[in-house]
SEKOLKE-223675 format. One record per residue (C-alpha): x, y, z. Coordinates in pm, 1 decimal, decimal comma. Example, Ala and Ser with C-alpha at 12.3 -4.5 7.8 and 13.67 -1.06 7.14 Angstrom:
<atom x="1230,0" y="-450,0" z="780,0"/>
<atom x="1367,0" y="-106,0" z="714,0"/>
END
This chain:
<atom x="474,5" y="2963,6" z="-393,5"/>
<atom x="174,8" y="2734,7" z="-429,1"/>
<atom x="95,2" y="2467,6" z="-173,8"/>
<atom x="-150,0" y="2178,6" z="-155,0"/>
<atom x="-320,2" y="2112,9" z="176,3"/>
<atom x="-398,2" y="1743,9" z="220,1"/>
<atom x="-673,5" y="1708,4" z="479,5"/>
<atom x="-948,5" y="1493,6" z="627,1"/>
<atom x="-1276,7" y="1594,1" z="784,1"/>
<atom x="-1593,6" y="1468,6" z="941,4"/>
<atom x="-1864,5" y="1665,7" z="763,7"/>
<atom x="-2148,6" y="1604,7" z="1008,5"/>
<atom x="-2185,6" y="1957,3" z="1139,2"/>
<atom x="-2075,0" y="2139,4" z="823,7"/>
<atom x="-2279,7" y="2257,6" z="529,0"/>
<atom x="-2046,8" y="2104,2" z="276,0"/>
<atom x="-1715,2" y="2226,1" z="142,4"/>
<atom x="-1798,0" y="2558,3" z="-21,7"/>
<atom x="-1811,2" y="2884,2" z="174,1"/>
<atom x="-2169,8" y="3005,7" z="221,6"/>
<atom x="-2311,1" y="3333,4" z="355,9"/>
<atom x="-2533,4" y="3187,8" z="627,7"/>
<atom x="-2388,7" y="2847,3" z="716,4"/>
<atom x="-2056,3" y="2710,5" z="834,9"/>
<atom x="-1847,2" y="2525,4" z="576,8"/>
<atom x="-1513,2" y="2345,9" z="562,8"/>
<atom x="-1369,4" y="2608,7" z="327,5"/>
<atom x="-1461,8" y="2892,6" z="561,9"/>
<atom x="-1300,7" y="2729,0" z="863,9"/>
<atom x="-984,3" y="2645,7" z="669,5"/>
<atom x="-948,5" y="2991,2" z="517,1"/>
<atom x="-1001,5" y="3161,5" z="852,4"/>
<atom x="-748,5" y="2932,0" z="1021,5"/>
<atom x="-488,1" y="2978,7" z="746,2"/>
<atom x="-535,1" y="3355,1" z="754,8"/>
<atom x="-484,9" y="3354,4" z="1131,8"/>
<atom x="-167,7" y="3146,1" z="1122,8"/>
<atom x="-12,4" y="3317,5" z="818,4"/>
<atom x="-127,7" y="3664,1" z="932,3"/>
<atom x="-254,0" y="3745,4" z="584,8"/>
<atom x="-591,0" y="3686,5" z="419,4"/>
<atom x="-558,3" y="3351,8" z="243,8"/>
<atom x="-804,5" y="3198,6" z="-2,0"/>
<atom x="-808,6" y="2831,5" z="-89,5"/>
<atom x="-936,3" y="2632,7" z="-388,3"/>
<atom x="-1063,7" y="2283,5" z="-318,4"/>
<atom x="-1048,3" y="1970,4" z="-529,7"/>
<atom x="-1426,4" y="1969,7" z="-542,1"/>
<atom x="-1741,7" y="2035,5" z="-348,0"/>
<atom x="-1889,6" y="1794,2" z="-98,2"/>
<atom x="-2249,9" y="1829,2" z="17,2"/>
<atom x="-2374,9" y="1888,5" z="369,4"/>
<atom x="-2288,8" y="1593,7" z="593,8"/>
<atom x="-2046,9" y="1426,1" z="351,0"/>
<atom x="-1708,1" y="1323,4" z="490,6"/>
<atom x="-1358,5" y="1324,0" z="339,6"/>
<atom x="-1077,4" y="1089,0" z="430,3"/>
<atom x="-850,5" y="1266,9" z="183,4"/>
<atom x="-907,5" y="1586,5" z="-11,1"/>
<atom x="-674,8" y="1853,5" z="-146,4"/>
<atom x="-695,1" y="2231,4" z="-157,1"/>
<atom x="-439,3" y="2479,7" z="-285,2"/>
<atom x="-333,8" y="2824,0" z="-166,1"/>
<atom x="-67,2" y="3075,9" z="-267,8"/>
<atom x="189,1" y="3248,6" z="-51,0"/>
<atom x="460,2" y="3502,2" z="-135,4"/>
<atom x="722,0" y="3314,9" z="66,0"/>
<atom x="838,5" y="2964,8" z="139,0"/>
<atom x="710,7" y="2792,7" z="451,9"/>
<atom x="814,4" y="2503,8" z="670,2"/>
<atom x="539,0" y="2253,9" z="594,9"/>
<atom x="561,2" y="2063,7" z="923,4"/>
<atom x="548,0" y="2383,5" z="1127,5"/>
<atom x="242,6" y="2512,9" z="940,9"/>
<atom x="74,9" y="2173,4" z="971,2"/>
<atom x="129,9" y="2175,8" z="1348,0"/>
<atom x="-0,7" y="2530,8" z="1389,7"/>
<atom x="-310,7" y="2467,2" z="1178,3"/>
<atom x="-398,7" y="2145,4" z="1358,4"/>
<atom x="-358,9" y="2330,1" z="1688,1"/>
<atom x="-641,1" y="2572,3" z="1608,4"/>
<atom x="-863,4" y="2374,2" z="1372,8"/>
<atom x="-1172,4" y="2207,7" z="1524,0"/>
<atom x="-1154,4" y="1838,2" z="1606,2"/>
<atom x="-1346,9" y="1740,8" z="1292,0"/>
<atom x="-1082,8" y="1880,3" z="1054,5"/>
<atom x="-722,5" y="1756,9" z="1034,1"/>
<atom x="-433,0" y="1857,9" z="808,7"/>
<atom x="-247,8" y="1543,9" z="702,0"/>
<atom x="29,2" y="1694,4" z="493,7"/>
<atom x="129,8" y="2011,9" z="311,4"/>
<atom x="285,7" y="1972,6" z="-34,0"/>
<atom x="489,4" y="2224,6" z="-230,9"/>
<atom x="365,7" y="2216,8" z="-590,5"/>
<atom x="434,6" y="2389,3" z="-918,9"/>
<atom x="295,7" y="2741,0" z="-953,7"/>
<atom x="30,3" y="2636,8" z="-1207,0"/>
<atom x="-85,4" y="2323,1" z="-1021,3"/>
<atom x="-459,8" y="2327,6" z="-954,6"/>
<atom x="-634,0" y="2126,5" z="-684,1"/>
<atom x="-949,7" y="2083,4" z="-890,9"/>
<atom x="-844,9" y="2073,3" z="-1255,0"/>
<atom x="-524,6" y="1869,6" z="-1220,6"/>
<atom x="-687,4" y="1578,0" z="-1039,5"/>
<atom x="-685,2" y="1274,1" z="-1267,1"/>
<atom x="-906,1" y="1051,3" z="-1051,7"/>
<atom x="-1131,7" y="1059,9" z="-749,4"/>
<atom x="-1255,0" y="779,3" z="-526,4"/>
<atom x="-1553,9" y="752,4" z="-293,8"/>
<atom x="-1693,1" y="502,9" z="-46,5"/>
<atom x="-2053,5" y="467,7" z="65,3"/>
<atom x="-2114,4" y="292,3" z="397,0"/>
<atom x="-2428,6" y="93,9" z="481,0"/>
<atom x="-2486,0" y="-72,7" z="816,4"/>
<atom x="-2739,1" y="-347,2" z="886,4"/>
<atom x="-2715,9" y="-306,9" z="1264,1"/>
<atom x="-2876,4" y="-20,1" z="1453,4"/>
<atom x="-2575,3" y="150,3" z="1608,5"/>
<atom x="-2598,3" y="484,1" z="1793,9"/>
<atom x="-2231,8" y="550,2" z="1715,2"/>
<atom x="-2289,4" y="530,0" z="1339,1"/>
<atom x="-2583,5" y="768,4" z="1321,1"/>
<atom x="-2378,5" y="1021,3" z="1124,8"/>
<atom x="-2131,7" y="788,1" z="952,0"/>
<atom x="-2331,6" y="504,8" z="789,4"/>
<atom x="-2676,7" y="455,5" z="633,8"/>
<atom x="-2883,5" y="213,1" z="839,4"/>
<atom x="-3083,8" y="-40,5" z="638,3"/>
<atom x="-3305,6" y="-299,4" z="805,6"/>
<atom x="-3351,6" y="-538,2" z="514,6"/>
<atom x="-3079,8" y="-761,0" z="362,3"/>
<atom x="-2963,3" y="-695,3" z="8,4"/>
<atom x="-2866,2" y="-919,4" z="-280,7"/>
<atom x="-2502,5" y="-810,0" z="-289,6"/>
<atom x="-2403,8" y="-1045,1" z="-573,1"/>
<atom x="-2670,5" y="-894,6" z="-797,1"/>
<atom x="-2565,8" y="-542,2" z="-693,0"/>
<atom x="-2208,7" y="-620,2" z="-794,9"/>
<atom x="-2319,4" y="-760,0" z="-1128,7"/>
<atom x="-2507,2" y="-435,3" z="-1190,0"/>
<atom x="-2217,4" y="-219,6" z="-1066,1"/>
<atom x="-1987,9" y="-375,9" z="-1328,2"/>
<atom x="-2221,3" y="-248,4" z="-1600,3"/>
<atom x="-2137,5" y="109,8" z="-1502,8"/>
<atom x="-1789,1" y="63,0" z="-1648,1"/>
<atom x="-1941,6" y="12,4" z="-1993,5"/>
<atom x="-2089,2" y="363,6" z="-2014,5"/>
<atom x="-1970,3" y="723,9" z="-1997,5"/>
<atom x="-2282,5" y="943,6" z="-2002,5"/>
<atom x="-2429,2" y="955,8" z="-1650,9"/>
<atom x="-2678,7" y="1237,6" z="-1684,5"/>
<atom x="-2939,8" y="1007,6" z="-1529,2"/>
<atom x="-2751,4" y="1024,1" z="-1196,7"/>
<atom x="-2684,3" y="1399,6" z="-1197,1"/>
<atom x="-2879,9" y="1672,7" z="-1024,0"/>
<atom x="-3105,3" y="1828,4" z="-1286,0"/>
<atom x="-2998,8" y="2188,4" z="-1226,1"/>
<atom x="-2625,5" y="2150,1" z="-1278,0"/>
<atom x="-2413,7" y="2380,1" z="-1491,2"/>
<atom x="-2171,3" y="2137,3" z="-1656,8"/>
<atom x="-2039,3" y="2118,1" z="-2011,2"/>
<atom x="-2054,8" y="1738,5" z="-2024,1"/>
<atom x="-2214,2" y="1452,1" z="-1834,4"/>
<atom x="-1939,5" y="1213,9" z="-1942,0"/>
<atom x="-1735,5" y="1037,8" z="-1673,8"/>
<atom x="-1504,1" y="738,9" z="-1699,6"/>
<atom x="-1570,1" y="500,0" z="-1411,6"/>
<atom x="-1275,3" y="269,0" z="-1347,1"/>
<atom x="-1397,7" y="87,7" z="-1035,5"/>
<atom x="-1739,7" y="6,5" z="-889,8"/>
<atom x="-1770,7" y="-274,3" z="-634,6"/>
<atom x="-1952,8" y="-362,6" z="-313,1"/>
<atom x="-1751,6" y="-516,8" z="-29,4"/>
<atom x="-1900,4" y="-682,3" z="279,0"/>
<atom x="-1727,2" y="-599,0" z="608,7"/>
<atom x="-1899,1" y="-777,6" z="900,3"/>
<atom x="-2224,8" y="-584,7" z="954,1"/>
<atom x="-2133,8" y="-318,1" z="700,9"/>
<atom x="-2160,2" y="-303,1" z="324,8"/>
<atom x="-1923,9" y="-59,6" z="153,4"/>
<atom x="-1948,0" y="62,7" z="-205,1"/>
<atom x="-1617,6" y="163,0" z="-365,3"/>
<atom x="-1621,3" y="374,7" z="-679,2"/>
<atom x="-1347,9" y="556,4" z="-872,0"/>
<atom x="-1366,4" y="778,3" z="-1180,5"/>
<atom x="-1187,0" y="1060,9" z="-1354,3"/>
<atom x="-1468,5" y="1295,4" z="-1244,8"/>
<atom x="-1810,2" y="1287,1" z="-1081,5"/>
<atom x="-2130,7" y="1481,8" z="-1132,7"/>
<atom x="-2324,0" y="1643,9" z="-849,8"/>
<atom x="-2513,8" y="1381,5" z="-648,0"/>
<atom x="-2386,9" y="1109,3" z="-884,6"/>
<atom x="-2254,5" y="864,0" z="-626,1"/>
<atom x="-2557,7" y="892,0" z="-398,4"/>
<atom x="-2793,4" y="837,7" z="-693,7"/>
<atom x="-2594,4" y="536,3" z="-815,7"/>
<atom x="-2599,7" y="383,5" z="-466,9"/>
<atom x="-2975,2" y="438,6" z="-433,3"/>
<atom x="-3033,3" y="271,6" z="-769,8"/>
<atom x="-2809,4" y="-25,2" z="-683,3"/>
<atom x="-2990,2" y="-66,1" z="-350,5"/>
<atom x="-3319,9" y="-95,2" z="-536,6"/>
<atom x="-3159,0" y="-364,6" z="-750,6"/>
<atom x="-3040,4" y="-537,0" z="-431,8"/>
<atom x="-3398,7" y="-525,1" z="-304,4"/>
<atom x="-3517,5" y="-680,0" z="-636,6"/>
<atom x="-3725,5" y="-372,3" z="-713,6"/>
<atom x="-3513,8" y="-323,2" z="-1027,3"/>
<atom x="-3298,7" y="-558,3" z="-1233,3"/>
<atom x="-2972,9" y="-521,9" z="-1426,4"/>
<atom x="-3153,9" y="-458,4" z="-1752,3"/>
<atom x="-3340,9" y="-170,7" z="-1586,7"/>
<atom x="-3007,0" y="-10,5" z="-1499,2"/>
<atom x="-2903,0" y="-15,5" z="-1864,4"/>
<atom x="-3228,0" y="150,7" z="-1969,4"/>
<atom x="-3192,6" y="410,3" z="-1691,1"/>
<atom x="-2844,4" y="506,5" z="-1811,8"/>
<atom x="-2958,3" y="526,0" z="-2173,5"/>
<atom x="-3259,9" y="740,6" z="-2077,2"/>
<atom x="-3035,2" y="1025,3" z="-1949,0"/>
<atom x="-3330,9" y="1104,9" z="-1720,3"/>
<atom x="-3274,3" y="1151,5" z="-1345,7"/>
<atom x="-3637,1" y="1066,7" z="-1267,3"/>
<atom x="-3583,6" y="716,2" z="-1406,6"/>
<atom x="-3302,8" y="633,5" z="-1161,2"/>
<atom x="-3333,3" y="532,5" z="-797,7"/>
<atom x="-3345,4" y="754,1" z="-491,7"/>
<atom x="-3053,3" y="953,4" z="-358,2"/>
<atom x="-2920,2" y="794,8" z="-39,6"/>
<atom x="-2845,2" y="1014,3" z="265,6"/>
<atom x="-2523,4" y="1216,2" z="259,5"/>
<atom x="-2385,6" y="1094,4" z="592,3"/>
<atom x="-2281,1" y="754,8" z="453,2"/>
<atom x="-2062,5" y="909,1" z="181,3"/>
<atom x="-1684,1" y="952,4" z="204,5"/>
<atom x="-1444,0" y="1109,4" z="-41,8"/>
<atom x="-1147,7" y="877,7" z="7,4"/>
<atom x="-884,1" y="989,5" z="-243,9"/>
<atom x="-807,9" y="1262,5" z="-494,6"/>
<atom x="-514,9" y="1158,9" z="-711,9"/>
<atom x="-278,2" y="1380,4" z="-909,1"/>
<atom x="8,6" y="1320,3" z="-1152,2"/>
<atom x="344,8" y="1318,1" z="-975,8"/>
<atom x="471,9" y="1591,6" z="-1208,0"/>
<atom x="284,2" y="1867,7" z="-1020,6"/>
<atom x="480,2" y="1814,0" z="-699,2"/>
<atom x="807,9" y="1981,7" z="-611,6"/>
<atom x="1032,9" y="1724,3" z="-448,2"/>
END
Protein backbone atom coordinates (compact mmCIF):
# COMPACT_ATOMS: atom_id res chain seq x y z
CA UNK A 1 0.00 0.00 0.00
CA UNK A 2 1.15 3.53 -0.74
CA UNK A 3 0.07 6.47 1.38
CA UNK A 4 0.38 10.24 1.10
CA UNK A 5 1.15 12.19 4.26
CA UNK A 6 -0.38 15.66 4.13
CA UNK A 7 1.47 17.88 6.60
CA UNK A 8 2.36 21.40 7.70
CA UNK A 9 5.50 22.70 9.35
CA UNK A 10 7.24 25.75 10.67
CA UNK A 11 10.71 25.51 9.16
CA UNK A 12 12.49 27.97 11.45
CA UNK A 13 14.73 25.52 13.26
CA UNK A 14 15.11 23.00 10.42
CA UNK A 15 17.67 22.86 7.65
CA UNK A 16 15.08 22.42 4.96
CA UNK A 17 13.18 19.34 3.87
CA UNK A 18 15.89 16.94 2.72
CA UNK A 19 17.73 14.65 5.14
CA UNK A 20 21.32 15.81 5.73
CA UNK A 21 24.26 14.18 7.52
CA UNK A 22 25.03 16.99 9.96
CA UNK A 23 21.82 19.00 10.35
CA UNK A 24 18.24 18.32 11.38
CA UNK A 25 15.66 18.26 8.58
CA UNK A 26 11.92 17.74 8.23
CA UNK A 27 12.43 14.49 6.32
CA UNK A 28 14.65 13.05 9.04
CA UNK A 29 12.18 13.82 11.81
CA UNK A 30 9.26 12.40 9.81
CA UNK A 31 11.08 9.22 8.82
CA UNK A 32 12.24 8.59 12.38
CA UNK A 33 8.74 9.18 13.76
CA UNK A 34 7.09 6.94 11.14
CA UNK A 35 9.63 4.20 11.78
CA UNK A 36 8.95 4.40 15.51
CA UNK A 37 5.17 4.22 15.16
CA UNK A 38 5.12 1.55 12.43
CA UNK A 39 7.97 -0.42 14.05
CA UNK A 40 9.72 -0.79 10.71
CA UNK A 41 12.24 1.43 8.94
CA UNK A 42 10.18 3.70 6.71
CA UNK A 43 11.48 6.05 4.02
CA UNK A 44 9.46 8.91 2.61
CA UNK A 45 9.57 10.86 -0.66
CA UNK A 46 8.54 14.50 -0.50
CA UNK A 47 6.77 16.65 -3.05
CA UNK A 48 9.85 18.84 -3.23
CA UNK A 49 12.65 20.39 -1.27
CA UNK A 50 12.28 23.51 0.82
CA UNK A 51 15.33 25.47 1.96
CA UNK A 52 16.44 26.18 5.51
CA UNK A 53 13.87 28.34 7.31
CA UNK A 54 11.11 27.96 4.70
CA UNK A 55 7.66 27.00 5.98
CA UNK A 56 4.93 24.77 4.54
CA UNK A 57 1.22 25.14 5.14
CA UNK A 58 0.58 22.08 2.99
CA UNK A 59 3.03 19.59 1.53
CA UNK A 60 2.77 15.92 0.63
CA UNK A 61 5.13 12.98 1.07
CA UNK A 62 4.57 9.34 0.21
CA UNK A 63 5.61 6.11 1.92
CA UNK A 64 4.96 2.41 1.32
CA UNK A 65 3.72 -0.19 3.76
CA UNK A 66 3.03 -3.91 3.35
CA UNK A 67 -0.33 -3.67 5.10
CA UNK A 68 -3.34 -1.44 5.33
CA UNK A 69 -3.53 1.09 8.15
CA UNK A 70 -6.19 3.10 9.89
CA UNK A 71 -5.34 6.61 8.74
CA UNK A 72 -6.85 8.43 11.71
CA UNK A 73 -5.05 6.20 14.20
CA UNK A 74 -1.69 6.69 12.50
CA UNK A 75 -2.30 10.43 12.27
CA UNK A 76 -3.01 10.58 16.01
CA UNK A 77 0.07 8.54 16.92
CA UNK A 78 2.38 10.58 14.69
CA UNK A 79 1.11 13.91 15.98
CA UNK A 80 1.61 12.62 19.52
CA UNK A 81 5.36 12.21 19.04
CA UNK A 82 6.20 14.79 16.39
CA UNK A 83 7.65 18.12 17.59
CA UNK A 84 5.31 21.09 17.86
CA UNK A 85 6.54 22.58 14.58
CA UNK A 86 5.37 19.62 12.48
CA UNK A 87 1.74 18.49 12.15
CA UNK A 88 0.13 15.71 10.12
CA UNK A 89 -3.11 17.02 8.63
CA UNK A 90 -4.34 13.93 6.83
CA UNK A 91 -3.19 10.56 5.51
CA UNK A 92 -4.44 9.53 2.06
CA UNK A 93 -4.50 6.06 0.52
CA UNK A 94 -3.28 6.38 -3.07
CA UNK A 95 -2.60 4.17 -6.05
CA UNK A 96 0.58 2.10 -5.90
CA UNK A 97 2.33 4.16 -8.60
CA UNK A 98 1.32 7.59 -7.24
CA UNK A 99 4.35 9.81 -6.63
CA UNK A 100 4.41 12.79 -4.28
CA UNK A 101 6.88 14.70 -6.44
CA UNK A 102 6.24 13.71 -10.04
CA UNK A 103 2.43 13.53 -9.95
CA UNK A 104 1.94 17.05 -8.61
CA UNK A 105 0.34 19.19 -11.31
CA UNK A 106 0.69 22.54 -9.55
CA UNK A 107 2.36 24.17 -6.58
CA UNK A 108 1.58 27.43 -4.81
CA UNK A 109 3.69 29.68 -2.59
CA UNK A 110 3.20 32.82 -0.54
CA UNK A 111 5.85 35.34 0.46
CA UNK A 112 5.10 37.53 3.47
CA UNK A 113 6.45 41.06 3.96
CA UNK A 114 5.71 43.16 7.02
CA UNK A 115 6.14 46.93 7.27
CA UNK A 116 5.90 46.96 11.07
CA UNK A 117 8.72 45.83 13.34
CA UNK A 118 7.14 42.91 15.17
CA UNK A 119 9.12 40.60 17.49
CA UNK A 120 6.57 37.84 16.87
CA UNK A 121 7.20 37.85 13.11
CA UNK A 122 10.98 37.62 13.24
CA UNK A 123 10.92 34.14 11.70
CA UNK A 124 7.69 34.36 9.69
CA UNK A 125 7.80 37.59 7.63
CA UNK A 126 10.44 39.79 5.96
CA UNK A 127 10.57 43.20 7.61
CA UNK A 128 10.89 46.14 5.21
CA UNK A 129 11.08 49.73 6.45
CA UNK A 130 10.29 51.54 3.21
CA UNK A 131 6.91 51.56 1.42
CA UNK A 132 6.60 49.89 -1.96
CA UNK A 133 4.72 50.76 -5.14
CA UNK A 134 2.40 47.75 -5.01
CA UNK A 135 0.45 48.70 -8.14
CA UNK A 136 3.65 48.75 -10.18
CA UNK A 137 4.76 45.45 -8.61
CA UNK A 138 1.47 43.87 -9.68
CA UNK A 139 1.81 45.21 -13.20
CA UNK A 140 5.26 43.61 -13.36
CA UNK A 141 4.05 40.35 -11.77
CA UNK A 142 1.47 39.94 -14.56
CA UNK A 143 4.31 39.91 -17.10
CA UNK A 144 5.62 36.68 -15.59
CA UNK A 145 2.62 34.84 -17.04
CA UNK A 146 3.82 35.69 -20.56
CA UNK A 147 7.06 33.69 -20.27
CA UNK A 148 8.16 30.13 -19.55
CA UNK A 149 11.97 30.17 -19.32
CA UNK A 150 12.98 31.38 -15.85
CA UNK A 151 16.66 30.52 -15.81
CA UNK A 152 17.34 34.09 -14.65
CA UNK A 153 15.66 33.29 -11.31
CA UNK A 154 17.28 29.88 -10.75
CA UNK A 155 20.32 29.04 -8.67
CA UNK A 156 23.24 28.76 -11.06
CA UNK A 157 24.41 25.33 -9.92
CA UNK A 158 21.19 23.40 -10.43
CA UNK A 159 20.94 20.05 -12.17
CA UNK A 160 17.69 20.38 -14.13
CA UNK A 161 16.77 19.31 -17.64
CA UNK A 162 14.72 22.43 -18.33
CA UNK A 163 14.22 25.90 -16.90
CA UNK A 164 10.69 26.08 -18.27
CA UNK A 165 7.82 26.66 -15.85
CA UNK A 166 4.23 27.69 -16.51
CA UNK A 167 3.18 30.36 -14.02
CA UNK A 168 -0.59 30.59 -13.68
CA UNK A 169 -0.87 33.16 -10.89
CA UNK A 170 1.34 35.99 -9.62
CA UNK A 171 -0.21 38.75 -7.51
CA UNK A 172 0.52 40.94 -4.49
CA UNK A 173 -2.21 41.37 -1.88
CA UNK A 174 -2.18 43.97 0.90
CA UNK A 175 -3.35 42.72 4.31
CA UNK A 176 -3.19 45.53 6.90
CA UNK A 177 0.53 45.94 7.67
CA UNK A 178 1.51 42.94 5.57
CA UNK A 179 2.09 42.49 1.87
CA UNK A 180 1.69 38.94 0.57
CA UNK A 181 2.86 37.63 -2.80
CA UNK A 182 0.86 34.70 -4.18
CA UNK A 183 2.34 32.61 -6.97
CA UNK A 184 1.31 29.31 -8.57
CA UNK A 185 2.96 27.24 -11.30
CA UNK A 186 3.26 23.70 -12.57
CA UNK A 187 6.82 23.59 -11.19
CA UNK A 188 9.43 25.86 -9.64
CA UNK A 189 13.20 26.09 -9.90
CA UNK A 190 15.50 26.27 -6.90
CA UNK A 191 15.39 29.74 -5.32
CA UNK A 192 12.96 30.89 -8.04
CA UNK A 193 10.28 32.43 -5.83
CA UNK A 194 12.74 34.26 -3.58
CA UNK A 195 14.56 35.68 -6.62
CA UNK A 196 11.29 36.79 -8.24
CA UNK A 197 10.20 38.50 -5.02
CA UNK A 198 13.55 40.28 -4.66
CA UNK A 199 13.31 41.52 -8.24
CA UNK A 200 9.71 42.72 -7.79
CA UNK A 201 10.70 44.53 -4.59
CA UNK A 202 13.35 46.44 -6.52
CA UNK A 203 10.65 47.39 -9.01
CA UNK A 204 8.46 48.50 -6.10
CA UNK A 205 11.35 50.65 -4.87
CA UNK A 206 11.67 52.16 -8.41
CA UNK A 207 15.19 50.79 -8.75
CA UNK A 208 13.98 48.76 -11.74
CA UNK A 209 11.02 49.14 -14.09
CA UNK A 210 8.72 46.70 -15.90
CA UNK A 211 10.80 46.82 -19.06
CA UNK A 212 13.86 45.81 -17.02
CA UNK A 213 12.00 42.70 -15.87
CA UNK A 214 11.39 41.66 -19.47
CA UNK A 215 15.07 42.08 -20.32
CA UNK A 216 16.08 40.15 -17.17
CA UNK A 217 13.89 37.19 -18.17
CA UNK A 218 15.19 37.23 -21.74
CA UNK A 219 18.81 37.38 -20.52
CA UNK A 220 18.53 33.95 -18.79
CA UNK A 221 21.23 35.33 -16.46
CA UNK A 222 20.76 35.11 -12.68
CA UNK A 223 23.17 38.00 -12.09
CA UNK A 224 20.81 40.33 -13.97
CA UNK A 225 17.87 39.68 -11.62
CA UNK A 226 17.27 41.13 -8.18
CA UNK A 227 18.43 39.82 -4.83
CA UNK A 228 17.10 36.69 -3.17
CA UNK A 229 14.87 37.60 -0.23
CA UNK A 230 15.30 35.80 3.12
CA UNK A 231 13.85 32.30 3.41
CA UNK A 232 11.78 32.91 6.54
CA UNK A 233 9.08 34.85 4.68
CA UNK A 234 8.39 31.99 2.26
CA UNK A 235 5.54 29.47 2.61
CA UNK A 236 4.67 26.50 0.44
CA UNK A 237 0.89 26.70 0.63
CA UNK A 238 -0.43 23.95 -1.65
CA UNK A 239 0.71 20.99 -3.71
CA UNK A 240 -2.12 19.84 -5.97
CA UNK A 241 -2.62 16.43 -7.55
CA UNK A 242 -5.13 14.93 -10.00
CA UNK A 243 -8.00 13.23 -8.21
CA UNK A 244 -7.29 9.99 -10.08
CA UNK A 245 -4.31 9.10 -7.85
CA UNK A 246 -6.45 8.81 -4.72
CA UNK A 247 -8.21 5.67 -3.55
CA UNK A 248 -11.65 6.65 -2.28
